[in-house]
Steps between C-alpha positions, in 0.01 A plus 500: 500500500329167393257471213135435603387151443348408168206312659411489873460173684131560555456539113697192437293288754172637341622405148609161623167429673313601184725295279447188712128532549416591151773306325619780295830680432522858614739734312600839641708754312659805661769717360579251227533206735261207481419267788290196449329315784387141414295259684666232700423149363628207718694236305313213362474174697760265370415130460701286745801343350490139405725281713781315348325165572176614340695624202688168474180302513342709229816471278509113549133476420555697181798292400308177564209625292726596207681171505190284530590333814299491829617540852 
């Protein structure tokens, strides 16, 4: 015979909904086992990468500035 589930899907959905709307972590302990439900936070927006050409132009401008010459 199988063991009864620790937490029902309905309970998990409720905890996930509260965690997301309130921005909190929910911790549930039963029979010595701890389950934590944390809010989902989408990854941060990453700045677009600088193209090689832009990077080369910036590097050249920096070099020219250090060496006292103009373009």
